[in-house]
C-alpha positions in Angstrom: 0.0 0.0 0.0 1.1 3.6 -0.6 0.8 4.3 3.1 3.5 1.8 3.8 6.1 3.7 1.8 8.3 6.0 3.8 7.8 9.0 1.6 4.0 8.8 2.1 4.3 9.0 5.9 3.8 12.4 7.7 7.0 12.0 9.7 9.1 11.1 6.6 12.5 12.9 6.8 13.0 15.1 3.8 16.2 15.0 1.8 19.0 16.9 3.5 21.7 19.0 2.0 24.7 16.9 1.1 27.8 17.1 3.2 29.7 17.7 -0.1 27.6 20.9 -0.7 28.4 22.1 2.8 32.1 21.3 2.5 32.5 23.0 -0.9 30.4 26.0 0.2 32.6 26.4 3.4 35.8 26.3 1.4 34.5 28.9 -1.1 33.1 31.1 1.7 36.4 31.1 3.6 38.3 31.9 0.4 36.0 34.9 -0.2 36.4 36.1 3.4 40.2 35.9 2.9 40.0 38.1 -0.2 37.9 40.7 1.6 40.1 40.7 4.7 43.3 41.1 2.7 41.9 44.0 0.7 40.1 46.0 3.3 42.2 49.0 4.5 42.9 49.0 8.2 42.3 45.3 8.8 45.0 43.9 11.1 43.7 40.4 11.1 45.8 37.9 9.2 43.8 34.7 8.8 46.7 32.7 7.6 48.8 33.4 10.7 45.8 33.0 13.0 44.3 29.8 11.4 47.2 28.4 9.4 49.3 25.5 10.6 52.9 25.7 11.7 55.1 24.2 14.4 54.9 27.6 16.3 51.1 27.4 16.4 51.2 23.9 17.9 53.8 24.9 20.4 51.5 27.7 21.4 48.7 25.2 22.0 46.6 26.2 18.9 45.7 22.6 18.1 42.6 23.7 16.1 44.9 24.8 13.4 45.4 21.1 12.5 41.9 21.4 10.9 41.4 25.1 10.1 44.5 25.3 7.9 42.7 23.0 5.4 40.0 25.7 4.7 42.5 28.5 3.9 43.9 28.9 0.4 46.2 31.1 -1.5 44.0 34.0 -2.7 46.4 34.6 -5.6 45.9 31.1 -7.0 42.3 30.7 -8.0 43.1 27.8 -10.3 44.4 25.7 -7.4 41.2 26.3 -5.4 39.2 25.3 -8.5 41.1 22.1 -8.9 40.7 21.1 -5.2 36.9 21.8 -5.3 36.5 19.7 -8.5 38.4 16.8 -6.9 36.4 17.0 -3.7 33.1 17.1 -5.6 33.7 14.4 -8.2 35.6 12.0 -6.0 33.4 12.7 -3.0 30.1 12.0 -4.8 31.3 8.5 -5.5 32.8 7.9 -2.0 30.0 9.5 0.0 27.4 6.7 -0.7 29.9 4.1 0.5 30.9 5.9 3.7 27.8 7.8 4.6 27.8 11.5 5.6 29.3 11.1 9.1 32.1 8.7 8.1 32.9 10.9 5.1 33.2 14.0 7.3 35.3 12.2 9.9 37.6 10.8 7.1 38.0 14.2 5.6 38.9 15.9 8.9 41.2 13.0 9.9 43.1 13.3 6.6 43.7 17.0 7.3 45.0 16.2 10.8 47.3 13.4 9.6 48.6 15.5 6.7 49.2 18.5 9.1 51.0 16.3 11.6 53.3 15.0 8.9 54.1 18.5 7.7 54.8 19.9 11.2 57.0 16.8 12.0 59.2 17.6 9.0 59.3 21.3 9.7 59.3 21.3 13.5 62.5 23.4 13.7 61.3 25.8 11.0 58.6 28.5 10.8 57.0 27.0 7.7 53.3 27.8 7.4 50.8 25.3 5.8 47.4 26.2 4.3 45.2 24.5 1.8 43.1 21.3 1.6 45.7 19.4 -0.4 46.2 16.7 2.3 42.5 15.8 2.3 42.3 16.0 -1.5 45.2 13.6 -1.7 43.4 11.2 0.7 40.2 11.3 -1.4 42.2 10.5 -4.5 43.9 7.5 -2.9 40.6 6.2 -1.4 38.8 6.6 -4.7 41.6 4.6 -6.4 41.3 1.9 -3.7 37.5 1.6 -4.3 37.5 1.9 -8.1 41.1 1.1 -9.3 40.2 0.1 -12.8 37.3 2.5 -13.6 38.0 4.6 -16.6 37.9 8.3 -15.9 38.5 11.2 -18.3 40.7 14.1 -17.2 41.2 17.4 -18.9 44.9 17.8 -19.2 45.7 21.5 -18.8 41.8 21.9 -18.9 42.0 21.4 -22.7 43.1 17.9 -23.7 40.9 15.0 -22.6 42.8 11.9 -21.4 41.3 8.6 -20.3 43.1 6.9 -17.5 42.5 4.4 -14.6 42.4 5.9 -11.1 45.1 3.5 -9.8 47.6 5.0 -12.3 46.7 8.5 -11.2 47.4 7.5 -7.6 50.7 5.9 -8.6 51.7 9.0 -10.4 50.8 11.4 -7.6 52.6 9.2 -5.0 55.8 9.1 -7.2 55.7 12.9 -7.7 55.3 13.6 -4.0 57.9 11.1 -2.9 60.4 12.7 -5.3 59.5 16.2 -4.2 59.7 15.2 -0.5 63.1 13.5 -0.9 64.9 15.9 -3.3 63.4 19.2 -2.2 61.4 19.4 1.0 63.9 17.3 3.1 66.8 19.4 1.7 65.0 22.7 2.5 64.9 23.6 -1.2 61.8 25.2 -2.8 59.9 22.6 -4.8 59.1 23.5 -8.5 55.6 22.3 -7.8 55.2 24.7 -4.9 53.7 21.9 -2.8 53.9 20.6 0.7 54.8 17.1 -0.2 54.9 15.8 3.3 51.3 16.9 3.9 50.3 15.2 0.7 52.0 12.0 1.7 50.4 12.1 5.1 46.9 12.5 3.5 47.6 9.6 1.1 48.7 7.4 4.0 45.5 8.3 5.8 43.4 7.2 2.8 45.3 3.9 2.4 45.2 3.1 6.1 41.5 3.8 6.3 40.8 1.5 3.3 43.2 -1.2 4.4 42.5 -1.5 8.1 39.4 0.5 9.0 36.9 0.0 6.2 34.7 -3.0 6.6 34.1 -5.1 3.5 30.3 -4.9 4.1 30.2 -1.0 4.3 28.8 -0.6 0.8 31.1 -1.5 -2.1 28.9 -1.9 -5.2 30.5 -5.4 -5.8 29.6 -6.5 -2.2 32.9 -7.2 -0.6 36.3 -5.4 -0.5 39.3 -7.1 -2.1 41.3 -6.7 1.1 40.0 -8.5 4.3 40.1 -7.0 7.7 42.5 -8.5 10.4 40.8 -11.1 12.6 41.1 -9.0 15.7 39.2 -6.1 14.1 36.5 -8.4 12.7 35.9 -9.8 16.2 35.6 -6.3 17.7 33.3 -5.1 14.9 31.0 -8.1 15.3 30.7 -7.6 19.0 29.9 -4.0 18.6 27.1 -4.7 16.1 25.6 -7.4 18.3 25.5 -5.0 21.3 23.8 -2.1 19.6 20.0 -1.8 19.2 17.2 -4.3 19.7 17.0 -7.5 17.6 15.6 -6.7 14.2 13.5 -9.1 12.2 11.4 -8.6 9.1 8.5 -10.7 7.9 9.0 -10.9 4.2 6.2 -13.2 3.5 4.0 -10.4 2.1 5.4 -8.8 -1.1 3.8 -5.5 -0.2 5.5 -5.5 3.1 8.8 -6.5 1.6 8.5 -3.6 -0.9 7.9 -1.1 1.8 10.8 -2.5 3.9 13.1 -2.3 0.9 12.1 1.4 0.4 12.9 2.1 4.0 16.3 0.4 3.8 17.2 2.3 0.6 16.4 5.5 2.3 18.7 4.5 5.2 21.5 3.8 2.8 21.1 7.1 1.1 21.3 9.0 4.4 23.7 7.0 6.5 25.6 4.7 4.0 25.5 1.0 3.5 27.6 0.4 6.7 24.7 1.5 8.9 22.6 -1.5 8.0 22.1 -4.4 10.4 22.7 -8.0 9.2 18.9 -8.5 9.1 18.4 -5.5 6.8 21.2 -6.8 4.5 19.4 -10.1 4.4 16.2 -8.4 3.4 18.0 -6.8 0.4 19.4 -10.1 -0.6 16.0 -11.8 -0.4 14.5 -8.9 -2.5 17.2 -9.3 -5.1 16.6 -13.1 -5.3 12.9 -12.5 -5.7 13.4 -10.1 -8.5 15.8 -12.5 -10.2 13.3 -15.3 -10.2 10.8 -13.2 -12.2 
């Protein structure tokens, strides 16, 4: 019946603004604020010094700069900001349904923190200042390549020439560039021709790989069903215990096709809002039963 469908109920939760929209909007808004602050006469506030990351800021106890630096960008380099925003949007819209909004936000912020810590560890004795979302962007690229290593994507080289390439090769190329830049320039204290904080990039990349390799459960929403890399046994045991201890037992009577259809609608709405990893084993079984039922038609 129509009344069984979630979107026909009075208390049905309307579609919320995507976390990607909030994230991109925040980055652009901070960029505009930076431009206004820099150009207003008499303004003594320097957002880069107040919110940017350096070893001096951490020594002063300004630990929030491990996150805030990722929302500041060079106002003289609009092309860099545009590139970051495009990567966040296009990679994020593929990763977001897998992780869910909360895990995606946590992953993004964690990548900023790890990249910031890597940068300050390398420049602890220097007054180097770090701004920009490059660490989180690097983490998203690596995570995207881990989820979809062989998916063909088309990149506009120099925003003109279209080039088709697999994500895993993009990841390999970026890793090679940043490793070379880190070893031959940043470690030696020489300015990099790429003008990049390679240590922050490598920290973000490491965060993306560690998340996929050790923290992402195989049942959290890969389209193919299971991840290629299994979790360690000790993590599987802890994850199982956590699922078993949360919430009341959930069971669904799938004998009635109308009830099954309504239940599938509810589960799909839950996946859309919280990600596949939020489903209980019983809810995953309902989806499997529905798929088998459709396959027999």
